N, C-alpha and C positions, 0 to 999 in steps of 0.2 A: 504491499500499498503505501503511495506516495505519501510524504508530508504535506497538510494543507497548511499554506501561509493566511496568518490573524493581522490584519493592524490593531493595537491597541494604542493608545493615548497613556503614558508615561514617559515621566522628565528623566527619562534615562533612553541611551542609544544602541544599546545592545542586546542581540537576540536572547532569549531562554527557552529552555523545555520545561511544557508544562502537559500532562494529560498525552503524552504521546504525542503533540500538538507542538510544533514551532510556531510560535507567535514573533512578530519582528515586530519594535518598540521603535515608535518614533518620537523625535522631537517636540515638545509643544509646540513650538512655532511652525509648527506642518498644521493645513486646515484638519478642524475638527469638525466631523456631520452630522453634527448632534441630529438632525430632522431625519439621518437613516436610523437611529436607534429603534428597535422593536416597539417599544411602546409608542412612540411621535410616529411610527409608522400607521399603527391598529389603530392609531386616535384620531389619524387624520391631520395630524395637525403638523404646520409651518413652522421652522425654528427659527430664529437667525441668532447667528452669535457677532455679539455687537459692541466688542471692547476696540474694533476698530470705527468704527461708523463716530469715534467724538467721546466724548468727554463719559466715562462708563457710571459718571455719577447721577442720576436721573433723579428729579421732583418725584415723591410718592404721596400723591395724594389719593385716598378713598375716593371711590366712587358713593353719590350721596346714601346708595341704598346702606353701605357698605362703612359709611363714615365715622359710624361709634366706634368701631371694632378697629380701627387703626388710628387714631385720634393723634399716638406720643412718635408717631414714625412718620420722619420728611424725606428723607433723602434715602435712596439705592443705590448700592454698587452696582451695577448689575453686570451681568457675564450674559447671558442671551435671552431670547423675549420670541415670544409667538405671534403672528400675524392675526389679528383679529378678522375674525372671519366666521361665516356663519355656527360652525362650531363652539365657537370661544366667546365666552360672556366675560369680558373685563371685570378684575373688581377694580381694580388703579385707574386713576384716566391715563388714557390713553397716551404712549408717547409718538409724534408724527418725524416720520425717520423717510425724506421724501414723500411721494404721495403714498403712502402706508403708514398704518397706525398699528403698534406695537405695544405689546404689556410681557412685563414679568413675572405679572401673578392673575390666574384665570380658571373660570371652570368652564369643562368639556362634558358635556354630554358621553355615554360608554353605555351603552344595553340602556337596560331598567333605570341604572344610578347616573351619579354624578361624579366626577373627577373636579379633587380641588388640585390644582398645579402651578410647585411653583418652579422659577427657574433659574435663581438665585441662589448663591452658594452662603453655607451658613456656618463656616469652621471658621478658625482663628482670622486666616489672610484677610476675612472679609469683617473682622468684628463690628463696624457701620450696619451692619443687616442683621445685628441681633434682635434686636427688637420685631423682627420679622418673625421669628418666633412664636411670637407671643400673637402676635394679627393672624398667622394657620392656624394657632390651636383655637382661637375668640372664630374664626371664619368656620371650621368644623362644627364646633359646639353647635352654632347659630345655624350652621344646617341641619344639624341633628335635629332639634325644637321647633324649625319653623315649617 
């Protein structure tokens, strides 16, 4: 059986062996096709990496319906955002990039349910996004009780 090559995004640039498959590691500077991740394809979402589109710090303003749930957050260090289309219900005011509206936090219908999707990192390197954890928790609770 021939080895299969799989692209994996890691900050290294050397191949390694895992589960009898050789995985080729690419540096982070190469394009990351997040919209090809199976979840994004299954939900029919178009996702844009936005680091290169200008300042990654976006104003974070909740739509009126959700405004009480995210009052303490004003900015977001954004990495990715989804195009607002028929299957995307934005939670925040959209950010206009060119002639497209993008959002980093949204609901998406799937089957008989709804998914809450956040495309923002919440680790220590993105400490500015820490309040987003509370916003996400409040949104989940709001959806469960309303």
